[in-house]
C-alpha positions as CSV (number, residue, x, y, z in Angstrom):
1,M,30.0,-60.7,76.8
2,N,30.0,-62.8,73.6
3,G,27.4,-60.8,71.7
4,Q,29.9,-59.3,69.2
5,I,30.6,-62.7,67.7
6,K,28.4,-63.7,64.7
7,Y,29.4,-67.1,63.5
8,Q,29.1,-67.4,59.7
9,P,28.0,-70.6,57.9
10,A,31.1,-70.5,55.8
11,F,33.2,-71.0,58.9
12,D,31.2,-74.1,59.7
13,G,32.4,-75.6,56.4
14,R,36.0,-74.7,57.1
15,R,35.7,-76.1,60.7
16,A,34.4,-79.4,59.4
17,L,37.2,-79.6,56.8
18,W,39.9,-78.7,59.3
19,R,38.6,-81.2,61.9
20,G,38.5,-83.9,59.3
21,I,42.1,-83.3,58.2
22,G,43.1,-83.1,61.9
23,H,41.7,-86.5,62.7
24,L,43.7,-88.0,59.7
25,L,46.9,-86.3,60.8
26,T,46.7,-87.4,64.5
27,P,48.9,-90.5,64.2
28,V,51.5,-88.5,62.3
29,V,51.6,-85.7,64.9
30,R,52.0,-88.3,67.7
31,L,55.1,-89.7,66.0
32,W,56.4,-86.2,65.3
33,L,56.0,-85.2,69.0
34,Q,57.8,-88.4,70.1
35,R,60.7,-87.6,67.8
36,R,60.8,-84.1,69.3
37,V,61.1,-85.7,72.8
38,T,64.2,-87.6,71.7
39,Q,65.6,-84.3,70.3
40,G,65.0,-82.5,73.6
41,K,62.4,-80.2,72.0
42,E,59.5,-81.5,74.1
43,N,59.1,-82.2,77.8
44,A,58.4,-86.0,78.0
45,A,56.9,-85.6,81.5
46,R,54.4,-83.0,80.2
47,L,53.7,-84.5,76.8
48,G,50.1,-85.0,77.7
49,E,49.5,-81.3,77.8
50,R,50.2,-81.2,74.1
51,F,47.1,-83.4,73.7
52,G,45.0,-81.2,75.9
53,Q,45.4,-83.2,79.1
54,A,45.5,-80.7,81.9
55,A,48.2,-81.0,84.7
56,Q,45.8,-79.5,87.3
57,P,42.2,-78.7,88.0
58,R,40.6,-75.5,86.7
59,P,40.3,-73.0,89.5
60,P,36.9,-71.5,90.1
61,G,36.0,-68.0,88.8
62,P,37.0,-66.1,85.7
63,L,39.9,-67.5,83.6
64,V,41.9,-65.7,80.9
65,W,43.8,-67.9,78.6
66,C,46.9,-66.1,77.3
67,H,49.2,-67.5,74.6
68,G,52.7,-66.6,73.5
69,A,54.6,-68.9,71.1
70,S,58.1,-68.8,72.5
71,V,60.5,-67.0,74.8
72,G,60.1,-63.5,73.3
73,E,56.4,-63.5,73.4
74,A,56.2,-65.0,76.9
75,Q,58.6,-62.4,78.2
76,A,56.5,-59.6,76.7
77,L,53.3,-61.1,78.2
78,L,54.5,-61.7,81.7
79,P,54.6,-58.0,82.9
80,L,51.0,-57.6,81.6
81,L,49.9,-60.8,83.4
82,Q,51.6,-59.8,86.6
83,H,49.9,-56.4,86.4
84,L,46.5,-58.1,85.8
85,H,47.1,-60.3,88.8
86,K,47.7,-57.2,91.0
87,L,44.5,-55.6,89.8
88,R,42.3,-58.7,89.9
89,P,43.8,-61.5,92.0
90,D,40.5,-63.4,91.6
91,I,41.2,-64.0,87.9
92,T,43.0,-67.2,86.9
93,L,45.7,-66.4,84.3
94,L,46.6,-69.4,82.1
95,L,49.7,-68.9,80.0
96,T,50.5,-71.4,77.2
97,T,53.7,-71.5,75.2
98,G,55.0,-74.0,72.7
99,T,58.7,-74.5,73.5
100,V,60.7,-76.1,76.3
101,T,62.9,-73.0,76.7
102,S,59.8,-70.8,77.1
103,A,58.3,-73.1,79.7
104,T,61.5,-73.0,81.7
105,L,61.5,-69.2,81.5
106,V,57.9,-68.9,82.6
107,E,58.4,-71.3,85.6
108,Q,61.4,-69.1,86.7
109,R,59.4,-65.9,86.5
110,T,56.0,-66.9,87.8
111,T,56.5,-68.0,91.4
112,D,53.7,-66.5,93.6
113,T,52.1,-64.7,90.7
114,G,48.9,-66.7,90.3
115,I,49.9,-67.6,86.7
116,I,49.4,-71.2,85.5
117,H,51.7,-72.5,82.7
118,Q,50.7,-75.2,80.2
119,F,52.0,-76.3,76.9
120,I,49.7,-75.3,74.1
121,P,47.8,-78.2,72.7
122,V,48.7,-79.3,69.1
123,D,46.1,-78.1,66.6
124,L,44.2,-81.4,66.4
125,P,40.4,-81.6,67.2
126,A,40.7,-84.0,70.1
127,A,43.5,-82.1,71.8
128,V,41.8,-78.7,71.3
129,D,38.5,-80.0,72.5
130,A,40.1,-81.6,75.6
131,F,41.9,-78.3,76.4
132,L,38.9,-76.1,76.0
133,D,36.5,-78.5,77.8
134,H,38.8,-78.5,80.8
135,W,39.9,-74.9,81.1
136,R,36.7,-73.2,79.8
137,P,38.3,-69.8,79.3
138,D,36.1,-66.7,79.6
139,L,38.5,-64.7,77.4
140,V,41.5,-65.5,75.2
141,L,44.4,-63.1,74.9
142,W,46.6,-64.2,71.9
143,S,50.0,-62.6,71.2
144,E,51.6,-61.5,68.0
145,S,51.1,-63.9,65.1
146,D,51.2,-67.6,66.2
147,F,48.0,-68.5,64.4
148,W,46.6,-72.0,64.8
149,P,43.6,-72.4,62.5
150,G,41.9,-75.2,64.4
151,I,42.2,-73.5,67.8
152,L,41.0,-70.1,66.5
153,N,38.1,-71.6,64.6
154,E,37.0,-73.6,67.7
155,L,37.1,-70.4,69.8
156,R,34.8,-68.8,67.3
157,H,32.5,-71.9,67.2
158,R,32.2,-71.9,71.0
159,N,31.7,-68.1,71.1
160,I,34.7,-67.5,73.3
161,P,35.8,-63.9,72.9
162,A,39.5,-63.4,71.8
163,L,41.8,-60.4,71.7
164,L,45.0,-60.3,69.7
165,A,47.7,-58.3,71.6
166,N,51.0,-56.9,70.4
167,A,50.0,-57.7,66.8
168,R,52.7,-57.2,64.2
169,L,52.8,-57.9,60.6
170,S,55.7,-57.2,58.2
171,E,55.2,-56.1,54.6
172,K,56.7,-59.4,53.5
173,S,54.1,-61.3,55.5
174,V,51.3,-59.3,54.0
175,S,52.5,-60.2,50.5
176,R,52.4,-63.9,51.5
177,W,49.0,-63.7,53.1
178,L,47.6,-61.9,50.1
179,L,48.2,-65.1,48.1
180,A,45.4,-66.6,50.3
181,P,43.3,-63.5,51.3
182,E,40.2,-65.5,52.4
183,T,42.3,-67.6,54.8
184,A,43.8,-64.5,56.3
185,R,40.4,-62.9,56.8
186,W,39.1,-66.2,58.3
187,L,41.9,-66.3,60.9
188,L,41.8,-62.7,61.8
189,A,38.0,-62.8,62.2
190,A,38.5,-65.0,65.3
191,F,39.5,-61.8,67.2
192,D,37.0,-59.3,68.6
193,T,39.7,-56.6,68.7
194,I,43.3,-56.5,67.5
195,Y,45.8,-54.3,69.4
196,A,48.6,-53.6,66.9
197,Q,52.1,-52.6,68.0
198,T,52.3,-49.6,65.6
199,G,50.2,-47.7,63.1
200,G,52.0,-49.5,60.3
201,D,51.1,-52.9,61.7
202,A,47.5,-51.7,62.1
203,E,47.4,-50.6,58.4
204,R,48.8,-53.9,57.2
205,L,46.3,-55.9,59.3
206,Q,43.4,-53.9,57.9
207,R,44.7,-54.5,54.4
208,L,44.2,-58.2,55.1
209,G,40.6,-57.6,56.2
210,A,41.0,-57.3,60.0
211,A,38.3,-55.4,61.7
212,N,38.5,-53.3,64.9
213,V,42.2,-52.8,64.8
214,I,43.7,-50.4,67.5
215,E,47.2,-49.1,67.7
216,A,48.2,-49.8,71.3
217,G,51.9,-49.9,71.4
218,N,54.6,-52.6,71.8
219,L,54.5,-54.8,74.9
220,K,58.2,-55.7,74.3
221,Q,59.0,-52.0,74.5
222,A,56.9,-51.6,77.6
223,A,58.4,-54.6,79.4
224,P,60.5,-54.0,82.5
225,P,64.2,-54.6,82.4
226,L,65.2,-58.3,82.4
227,P,65.9,-59.5,86.0
228,V,69.3,-60.1,87.5
229,D,70.8,-61.6,90.6
230,D,72.6,-58.7,92.2
231,A,75.1,-60.8,94.0
232,A,76.0,-62.5,90.7
233,L,76.2,-59.2,88.9
234,N,78.7,-57.8,91.5
235,E,80.8,-60.9,91.3
236,W,81.0,-60.8,87.6
237,R,81.8,-57.1,87.5
238,A,84.7,-57.7,89.8
239,R,85.8,-60.7,87.7
240,L,85.8,-58.7,84.4
241,A,86.9,-55.4,85.8
242,G,89.2,-53.5,83.3
243,R,88.7,-55.9,80.4
244,P,87.3,-54.7,77.1
245,L,84.1,-56.7,76.6
246,W,81.3,-57.1,74.1
247,L,78.5,-59.5,73.7
248,A,76.8,-61.3,70.7
249,A,73.3,-62.1,72.0
250,S,70.8,-64.8,70.8
251,T,73.0,-66.0,68.0
252,H,72.0,-68.6,65.4
253,P,74.0,-71.1,63.3
254,G,76.1,-69.2,60.7
255,E,76.5,-66.2,62.9
256,E,79.1,-67.3,65.5
257,A,81.8,-67.7,62.8
258,Q,81.3,-64.1,61.8
259,I,81.5,-63.0,65.5
260,V,84.7,-64.9,65.9
261,A,86.1,-63.4,62.7
262,A,85.3,-59.9,64.1
263,H,87.0,-60.9,67.4
264,R,90.2,-61.8,65.5
265,L,90.2,-58.4,63.8
266,L,89.6,-56.6,67.2
267,K,92.1,-58.5,69.3
268,P,95.2,-56.7,68.2
269,Q,93.5,-53.3,68.9
270,L,92.1,-54.3,72.3
271,P,94.5,-56.4,74.4
272,G,92.6,-58.7,76.8
273,L,89.4,-58.6,74.7
274,L,86.7,-60.9,75.9
275,T,83.9,-61.8,73.4
276,M,80.8,-63.3,75.0
277,I,78.4,-65.4,72.9
278,V,74.9,-66.3,74.0
279,P,73.4,-68.8,71.6
280,R,69.6,-68.4,71.0
281,H,69.3,-72.2,71.7
282,P,71.3,-73.1,74.8
283,D,71.5,-76.8,73.8
284,R,74.0,-75.8,71.1
285,G,76.6,-74.7,73.7
286,A,78.8,-77.8,73.9
287,A,78.9,-78.2,70.1
288,L,79.6,-74.5,69.7
289,K,82.6,-74.6,72.0
290,Q,84.0,-77.5,70.0
291,E,83.4,-75.7,66.8
292,L,85.0,-72.4,67.9
293,T,88.0,-73.7,69.7
294,A,91.2,-73.1,67.7
295,P,95.0,-72.8,68.3
296,D,94.6,-69.1,68.6
297,L,91.3,-69.1,70.6
298,R,90.6,-70.1,74.1
299,V,86.9,-70.9,74.7
300,A,85.1,-71.4,78.0
301,L,81.6,-72.8,78.5
302,R,79.1,-71.5,81.1
303,S,77.0,-74.7,81.3
304,A,80.2,-76.7,82.1
305,G,80.9,-74.4,85.1
306,E,83.9,-72.8,83.4
307,L,84.7,-69.2,84.1
308,P,86.7,-66.8,81.9
309,D,90.3,-66.1,82.9
310,A,92.8,-63.6,81.6
311,E,93.6,-65.9,78.6
312,T,90.0,-66.6,77.6
313,D,89.0,-65.2,74.2
314,L,85.4,-66.4,73.9
315,Y,82.9,-67.2,76.6
316,V,79.9,-69.2,75.5
317,A,77.1,-68.4,77.9
318,D,74.7,-71.3,77.1
319,T,72.2,-71.0,80.0
320,M,68.6,-69.9,80.3
321,G,67.4,-66.8,82.0
322,E,70.7,-64.9,82.4
323,L,70.5,-62.4,79.6
324,G,69.7,-59.7,82.2
325,L,73.1,-60.4,83.7
326,W,75.1,-60.4,80.5
327,Y,73.4,-57.3,79.1
328,R,74.2,-55.4,82.3
329,L,77.9,-56.5,82.0
330,S,78.3,-55.7,78.3
331,P,78.7,-52.1,77.2
332,V,78.3,-53.2,73.6
333,V,75.8,-55.8,72.4
334,M,75.5,-57.3,68.9
335,M,72.0,-58.8,68.3
336,G,71.9,-62.2,66.8
337,G,69.5,-63.3,64.1
338,S,70.4,-60.2,62.1
339,L,73.4,-61.5,60.2
340,I,71.4,-64.3,58.5
341,P,67.9,-64.2,57.0
342,H,66.2,-64.9,60.4
343,G,64.9,-61.4,61.1
344,G,66.8,-60.5,64.2
345,Q,66.1,-60.7,67.9
346,N,64.7,-58.1,70.2
347,P,67.1,-55.1,70.3
348,L,65.0,-53.3,73.0
349,E,66.1,-55.6,75.8
350,P,69.8,-54.6,75.8
351,A,68.9,-51.0,74.9
352,R,66.7,-50.8,78.0
353,L,69.6,-51.8,80.2
354,G,72.0,-49.2,78.8
355,S,74.0,-51.2,76.3
356,A,75.1,-49.7,73.0
357,V,73.3,-51.9,70.5
358,L,74.5,-53.1,67.1
359,F,72.6,-55.3,64.6
360,G,73.1,-56.6,61.1
361,P,71.0,-56.1,57.9
362,Q,68.4,-58.8,58.6
363,M,66.1,-57.2,61.2
364,F,62.7,-57.6,59.4
365,N,61.0,-59.2,62.5
366,F,61.8,-56.0,64.4
367,S,61.5,-53.4,61.6
368,D,59.7,-50.8,63.7
369,A,62.0,-51.1,66.7
370,T,65.0,-51.1,64.4
371,A,63.9,-48.0,62.5
372,G,63.0,-46.2,65.8
373,L,66.3,-46.9,67.4
374,L,68.3,-45.8,64.4
375,M,66.2,-42.6,64.0
376,A,66.7,-41.9,67.7
377,G,70.5,-42.4,67.4
378,G,70.2,-45.4,69.8
379,A,71.8,-48.1,67.7
380,L,74.1,-48.8,64.8
381,Q,73.5,-51.1,61.9
382,V,76.4,-53.0,60.4
383,Q,76.6,-55.0,57.3
384,D,79.4,-57.5,57.6
385,V,82.4,-58.8,59.7
386,Q,84.5,-55.7,59.0
387,G,81.6,-53.4,60.0
388,I,81.1,-55.3,63.2
389,A,84.8,-55.0,64.1
390,D,84.9,-51.3,63.2
391,A,81.8,-50.4,65.2
392,V,82.9,-52.4,68.3
393,A,86.4,-50.8,68.2
394,V,84.9,-47.3,68.1
395,L,82.4,-48.0,70.9
396,L,84.9,-49.6,73.2
397,Q,87.6,-47.1,72.6
398,I,85.5,-43.9,72.7
399,P,83.3,-44.0,75.8
400,A,81.5,-40.7,75.0
401,R,80.3,-42.1,71.7
402,R,79.2,-45.4,73.3
403,E,77.4,-43.6,76.1
404,A,75.5,-41.3,73.8
405,I,74.2,-44.2,71.8
406,A,73.3,-46.2,74.9
407,A,71.4,-43.2,76.5
408,A,69.4,-42.6,73.3
409,G,68.6,-46.3,73.0
410,Q,67.5,-46.5,76.6
411,R,65.1,-43.5,76.1
412,F,63.6,-45.0,73.0
413,A,63.2,-48.5,74.5
414,S,61.4,-47.1,77.6
415,A,59.0,-44.8,75.7
416,D,55.9,-47.0,75.5
417,D,55.2,-47.9,79.1
418,A,51.4,-47.2,79.0
419,V,50.6,-50.2,76.8
420,I,50.4,-52.5,79.8
421,E,47.7,-50.3,81.3
422,R,45.8,-50.1,78.0
423,L,45.7,-53.9,77.5
424,S,44.9,-54.5,81.2
425,Q,41.8,-52.4,80.9
426,A,40.8,-54.1,77.6
427,V,40.9,-57.5,79.4
428,L,39.2,-56.4,82.6
429,E,36.3,-54.6,80.8
430,R,35.4,-58.0,79.1
431,L,35.3,-60.0,82.3
432,P,32.6,-60.3,85.0
433,L,33.2,-58.5,88.2
434,T,32.9,-61.6,90.3
């Protein structure tokens, strides 16, 4: 199973250097994690997991360690892991993530699925050693580009085979990595096979020296629609019936003010308009309500149990796991992260659920999905507040235009369903039968 990996002496030198630096940094990292606990960015009760201290015994039999950095990566991996569990229920699937919000999401979505969640250990020698000594993975399935040098080098040192799934790499990232090409090759060499989202991603990875790169498709594009509670959906549809409505999803600081400015432009044209805002980080909700409230704006907050009434202008939906509900309610969705240099958020999720999707100019983290949606006529790109207001006005006032964009977007977003089967087979062929 591990015969493909040929460890090179040069890697031993890098490993020794990295472990030495890691030991020196350990006290600093401990203080950093404690500070993150006070900020609500770490789970105090599970902080031991960040140092490789397992929360439960390792089950017998084959174990696949899968890693997705945050919410988006975890959501993309879950359908694949659920499919693997159906095919081989004897395999233990260990999923690590690095954020509190992603842990909450995984816990909500993995009841009765055979998936174990742990926080990824920090990239320090003692933490990585403890994690690997306990879990002893037979195979590692990494997602996208959350590269931890110490972990990857230790996998290679222990001859643990690793696959990189859903790999993506922008041209901007290639330019940065080419400033340190040996480091890029060193990191990518940890993976036996790299499954790229697109041909463009495959070509960029090969430029950095990656070997055995296969274009497999986009897991995020193959993911099933986000879940919803049907009773809640029916209740909200009745509550909002007849009101013009649009949603700004996964917004970041600096974007909400632009959304509110667009709302003010739209309000005279669309009496009763409700603008919903879902902040990317729900813990910003209370501060966001305070920031947005104004004499001419009534704001309600989901986490406070408030519901929009006929006078509500803005509804801040600052809860986890409800995007499936909000997307189904909203005929028009503006993607956050795209009005600032963040790189956008996943536009395929609302498109898959039949919303007409808008996004701003900064979509470099989803460049292929963006280009594909635009080419298919399944989204509109806007540049500024006026552009947002103009697009929302047209889409809410001309149903045929909105429905055409939504239908095209839904077709594109559902076009790569075979990637889950491809990756499942790649995992299973590398594992023992018993």
